[in-house]
RODO-2510 file (C-alpha; in nm, 4 decimals, decimal comma):
residues 222
     n   res          X          Y          Z
     1     x     4,3156     5,2824    18,6883
     2     x     4,5766     5,1597    18,4548
     3     x     4,5526     5,1821    18,0788
     4     x     4,5475     4,8067    17,9923
     5     x     4,4034     4,5118    17,8012
     6     x     4,2217     4,6603    17,5097
     7     x     4,0621     4,3476    17,3599
     8     x     4,0207     4,3786    16,9841
     9     x     3,8017     4,0535    16,9284
    10     x     3,4336     3,8906    16,8872
    11     x     3,2691     3,9015    17,1815
    12     x     3,0537     3,6145    17,2630
    13     x     3,2926     3,3662    17,2454
    14     x     3,5839     3,5393    17,4668
    15     x     3,3968     3,8363    17,6540
    16     x     3,3932     3,6699    17,9512
    17     x     3,7155     3,7020    18,0723
    18     x     3,7025     4,0949    18,0628
    19     x     3,5116     4,1110    18,3314
    20     x     3,8301     3,9272    18,5110
    21     x     3,9752     4,2231    18,4110
    22     x     3,7466     4,5085    18,4965
    23     x     3,7604     4,3368    18,8574
    24     x     4,1448     4,4580    18,8692
    25     x     4,0380     4,8557    18,7442
    26     x     4,1766     4,7491    18,4180
    27     x     4,0472     4,9685    18,1274
    28     x     3,9097     4,7192    17,9328
    29     x     3,7306     4,7828    17,5496
    30     x     3,5994     4,5520    17,2941
    31     x     3,6263     4,5868    16,9429
    32     x     3,4096     4,3059    16,7383
    33     x     3,5266     4,4245    16,3828
    34     x     3,2655     4,1806    16,2640
    35     x     2,9630     4,3765    16,3715
    36     x     3,1228     4,7144    16,2652
    37     x     3,1982     4,6401    15,9233
    38     x     3,5671     4,7377    15,9824
    39     x     3,8401     4,6954    15,7597
    40     x     4,1950     4,5226    15,8865
    41     x     4,3439     4,8838    15,8113
    42     x     4,0846     5,0603    16,0015
    43     x     4,2634     4,9318    16,3710
    44     x     4,5436     5,1836    16,2552
    45     x     4,3758     5,4967    16,3675
    46     x     4,2360     5,3535    16,6786
    47     x     4,5928     5,2338    16,7588
    48     x     4,7765     5,5285    16,7110
    49     x     4,4947     5,7295    16,9334
    50     x     4,4957     5,5004    17,2499
    51     x     4,8404     5,3392    17,2524
    52     x     4,6919     5,0230    17,4113
    53     x     4,9787     4,8502    17,5834
    54     x     4,8279     4,4872    17,5545
    55     x     4,6077     4,3747    17,2532
    56     x     4,4402     4,0414    17,2710
    57     x     4,3279     3,8742    16,9330
    58     x     4,1048     3,5836    16,9331
    59     x     4,0842     3,4216    16,6038
    60     x     3,9434     3,0280    16,5037
    61     x     4,1540     2,8870    16,2214
    62     x     3,9387     3,0518    15,9045
    63     x     4,0191     3,4247    16,0636
    64     x     4,3326     3,3117    16,1979
    65     x     4,5504     3,4801    15,8679
    66     x     4,3278     3,8485    15,9336
    67     x     4,4548     3,8283    16,2675
    68     x     4,8010     3,8105    16,2073
    69     x     4,7716     4,1150    15,9673
    70     x     4,5833     4,3050    16,2473
    71     x     4,8807     4,2317    16,4811
    72     x     5,1545     4,3394    16,1944
    73     x     4,9747     4,6646    16,1788
    74     x     4,9426     4,7084    16,5333
    75     x     5,3110     4,6634    16,5327
    76     x     5,3919     4,8714    16,2949
    77     x     5,2370     5,1666    16,4427
    78     x     5,2993     5,1174    16,8340
    79     x     5,5698     4,8482    16,8638
    80     x     5,5619     4,8855    17,2133
    81     x     5,2160     4,6954    17,2369
    82     x     5,2322     4,3535    17,3424
    83     x     5,0091     4,1145    17,1485
    84     x     4,8122     3,7966    17,2819
    85     x     4,6671     3,5350    17,0459
    86     x     4,4551     3,3387    17,1687
    87     x     4,1308     3,0878    17,0562
    88     x     4,1609     2,7448    16,9622
    89     x     4,4009     2,8100    16,6521
    90     x     4,6553     2,9184    16,8505
    91     x     4,5851     2,7229    17,1505
    92     x     4,6493     2,4123    16,8978
    93     x     4,9222     2,5389    16,7136
    94     x     5,1351     2,7945    16,9620
    95     x     5,4169     2,7164    16,7625
    96     x     5,2635     2,8222    16,4307
    97     x     5,1299     3,1277    16,5716
    98     x     5,4695     3,2423    16,7455
    99     x     5,6760     3,2361    16,4258
   100     x     5,4978     3,5617    16,3248
   101     x     5,7049     3,8162    16,4399
   102     x     5,4115     4,0341    16,5629
   103     x     5,2364     3,8264    16,7948
   104     x     5,4426     3,7836    17,1434
   105     x     5,2194     3,5746    17,3704
   106     x     5,0031     3,2587    17,2625
   107     x     4,6903     3,2305    17,5924
   108     x     4,6389     2,7998    17,5421
   109     x     4,2955     2,7372    17,6674
   110     x     4,0750     2,9015    17,9177
   111     x     4,1624     3,2645    17,9242
   112     x     4,0087     3,3890    18,2619
   113     x     4,2788     3,3297    18,5254
   114     x     4,6080     3,3028    18,2261
   115     x     4,4712     3,6923    18,1028
   116     x     4,4655     3,7812    18,4993
   117     x     4,8149     3,6336    18,5400
   118     x     4,9116     3,8227    18,2233
   119     x     4,7941     4,1587    18,3798
   120     x     5,0328     4,0726    18,6928
   121     x     5,2996     4,0310    18,4669
   122     x     5,2717     4,3112    18,1758
   123     x     5,0884     4,5648    18,3373
   124     x     5,2305     4,5461    18,6695
   125     x     5,5274     4,3331    18,6499
   126     x     5,4704     4,1483    18,9502
   127     x     5,6012     3,8259    18,8056
   128     x     5,7613     3,6925    18,5022
   129     x     5,6188     3,5134    18,2443
   130     x     5,8275     3,2162    18,2944
   131     x     5,5760     3,1780    18,5855
   132     x     5,2195     3,2319    18,4083
   133     x     5,0589     2,8773    18,3099
   134     x     4,8678     2,8067    18,0251
   135     x     5,0916     3,0376    17,8039
   136     x     5,3635     2,9677    17,5527
   137     x     5,5679     3,2938    17,4329
   138     x     5,9451     3,3761    17,2907
   139     x     6,3072     3,4609    17,3868
   140     x     6,4980     3,6127    17,1564
   141     x     6,3137     3,3691    16,8931
   142     x     6,3362     3,0971    17,0955
   143     x     5,9224     2,9834    17,1783
   144     x     5,9215     2,8509    17,5588
   145     x     5,5980     2,6377    17,6423
   146     x     5,5085     2,7100    17,9895
   147     x     5,3306     2,4546    18,1881
   148     x     4,9331     2,3888    18,0764
   149     x     4,7077     2,5763    18,3310
   150     x     4,4482     2,3558    18,5060
   151     x     4,0873     2,4152    18,4131
   152     x     3,8534     2,5987    18,5964
   153     x     3,6602     2,3519    18,8229
   154     x     3,4251     2,6028    18,9760
   155     x     3,2372     2,8257    18,7185
   156     x     3,0740     2,9854    18,9588
   157     x     3,3683     3,1714    19,0227
   158     x     3,3997     3,3627    18,6926
   159     x     3,2253     3,7028    18,6733
   160     x     2,8945     3,7655    18,4652
   161     x     3,0484     3,8477    18,1071
   162     x     3,1227     4,2506    18,0184
   163     x     2,7980     4,3128    17,8362
   164     x     2,8100     4,6670    17,8979
   165     x     3,0998     4,7109    17,6892
   166     x     2,9224     4,5714    17,3843
   167     x     2,6369     4,7676    17,2039
   168     x     2,3867     4,4464    17,2316
   169     x     2,0720     4,6194    17,0817
   170     x     2,2430     4,4970    16,7562
   171     x     2,3485     4,1777    16,7764
   172     x     2,0379     3,9007    16,6937
   173     x     2,2121     3,6361    16,9675
   174     x     2,2425     3,9053    17,2692
   175     x     2,0673     3,6744    17,5622
   176     x     2,3488     3,4015    17,4925
   177     x     2,4762     3,2365    17,7837
   178     x     2,7461     2,9530    17,8399
   179     x     2,6380     2,7632    18,1382
   180     x     2,8825     2,4529    18,0857
   181     x     3,2402     2,3736    17,9324
   182     x     3,3882     2,0766    17,8305
   183     x     3,3004     1,7722    17,6215
   184     x     3,3577     1,4010    17,6814
   185     x     3,2984     1,3203    17,2978
   186     x     3,5309     1,2992    16,9908
   187     x     3,3822     1,4362    16,7147
   188     x     3,6409     1,4939    16,4766
   189     x     3,4713     1,7984    16,3542
   190     x     3,4912     1,9616    16,6720
   191     x     3,7128     2,1634    16,8993
   192     x     3,5055     2,1658    17,2148
   193     x     3,6917     1,8702    17,3971
   194     x     4,0699     1,9823    17,3118
   195     x     3,9909     2,3520    17,4041
   196     x     3,7710     2,2878    17,6979
   197     x     3,8635     1,9198    17,8361
   198     x     3,7086     1,5874    17,8148
   199     x     3,5077     1,6410    18,1645
   200     x     3,1743     1,8085    18,1818
   201     x     3,1860     2,1366    18,4272
   202     x     2,8598     2,3062    18,4628
   203     x     2,7339     2,6257    18,6217
   204     x     2,5045     2,5804    18,9613
   205     x     2,1367     2,6425    18,8829
   206     x     2,1386     2,9494    19,1306
   207     x     2,4273     3,1323    18,9190
   208     x     2,2902     3,0446    18,5950
   209     x     1,9566     3,2213    18,7098
   210     x     2,1137     3,4782    18,8995
   211     x     2,2724     3,5722    18,5429
   212     x     1,9495     3,5570    18,3459
   213     x     1,7943     3,8057    18,6399
   214     x     2,0875     4,0188    18,5247
   215     x     2,0310     4,0348    18,1555
   216     x     1,6509     4,0659    18,1825
   217     x     1,6883     4,3775    18,4588
   218     x     1,9453     4,5427    18,3211
   219     x     1,9425     4,4940    17,9514
   220     x     1,5700     4,3876    17,8702
   221     x     1,6580     4,0817    17,7775
   222     x     1,3505     3,7990    17,7103
***
């Protein structure tokens, strides 16, 4: 298996595309620092031990400064690691994110297809970053914004979340599911439309029921 993406993120917002990477036989790990009560500095021995090729960090606006601190610590102990930022803050302000020397790439918007392409580019060296839609990155301190990635129209094609990578018993919302994306409303306090588009996209009832069955039969979620 490829020693690839190890995700240092909070789970329920972003663990959907972990399954995409596992389909490519990529070794994946999720670290939920909120759940474990880790301090930012606690990431250092993990990086020193595992020496990941790529670390993905997803933040909102309130958690962005801590995300940058984590990126700085990772680069200090293992500068070869690619740091990929995702989430609404980096999507909305990729230039601001990439000003930080420790951040190499910003994944803008939905991550499943983008992260699969980044696996091909960074781990397998099968394509240049310039051919990966939906990312922003740096070349010699110059920020490059690739064209946006089209939204995923058929959500049934996305594999079920990689719940097996989490200690679900420790979560009060372990039965959380995502059954649609996008919103036509323009509420000034919400980033949903800006992040996932103004058109509602839904999973089929059959696909939702299939995930419910997996959650119940595999994890005992009622």
